[in-house]
N, C-alpha and C positions, 0 to 999 in steps of 0.2 A: 721361896714363895713369891717375893716381890718381882723377880725376873719372869715368873710365869704370868703374873698379871700384866706386866708391860708387854710381853710377847703376845698375849691374848688381845690386848688393845690394838697393838700394831697390826696383827692379822685381821682384826675386825675393820680397821681403817683401810687396809689394803684391799679387802674384799668389797668395801663400799665405793671406793674410787672409780673402778671401771663402770659401775652402774650409774654413777652421778655424771660422768663425762658426756655420754650421749644425750642425757636430758639437758645438760647445760648447752650443748651444741644445738639442740632443737630449739631451745628458748632463744638463743642468739640468732638463729635463722628466722624465727618468727618475728623478731624485733627489727630485722633488716628492712629498710624502706623498699617499697615496690620498685622504685626507680633504680635501685642498685641491682635488683634481680632482673630488670628489664634490659634487653639488649638494644642500645641506641646507636644507630649508625647514620652517617650522612646520606641523604637521599631518601630516607624513609618518609612516608606521608604522615603529616600530623592532622588528626581529625578532631574537631571541636566537640564539646558535649552535646551540641544540637545537631551533630552529624555533618557539618560542612567541612570541606577540605580547606585547611588554613594555608598549607604550603608544604614544601619538602624541608626536612631538617638540613640546615646548612652547617652548623657547628654544634658539637657536644662540648659544653663548658664544664670543667672540673677534671678530676682524675678518671681514668678508664673504669675503675671499679666503684667510683663514687661520684656520679655526675651531679652537678648542681643545677644546671639548666640546659636548655637547647635553644639555639637561635633559628629562626625561620624567616624567610622573606615573604612578607604578606603584602601583596600589591607592590608599592614602591618603598616600603619600610622594612627594616630589619627589627624583628621583635624577639624578646627573650621570654621563654616559657619556663617557669620553675619546675624542676624535676619531680617534686613531690606531687604535682598535679597530673603526672603522666602514668599511663597504664598500657598494657598490650592492646592493640587494636583487634577488631574482629577478623581481619584478613592479615595474612603474612605480609610483612613490609610496611605495616601501618602502626602508628602509635596514637592513642587517644589521650586527650586532656580533659580534665573536669571543668575547664573554663569554656564559656560560651564564646561564639565567634566575635560578638560585639565587645566582649570583655578583654579580648586580646589586642593590646595596643603597643 
């Protein structure tokens, strides 16, 4: 009798695991920052929140799957933009930041 209860519990757990795994994967994907899902490449245009072109991405800082920041040449300065402020631009090859042009220093 005890074996039957243990087997029933084991079967119940085994049946629940495949259902729980996709849900856990979806939650993990939802928690992934936008910058990690965003493809960042050298040469892409960076557009400020007020619609001005800041410059082209010169360097992607961090690991390939987990960028921390990008560097852009703005005028005569090299500026660093945090990856958490970045999102896909309206056009292909462009990246938008939530920072205004004047805030980027």
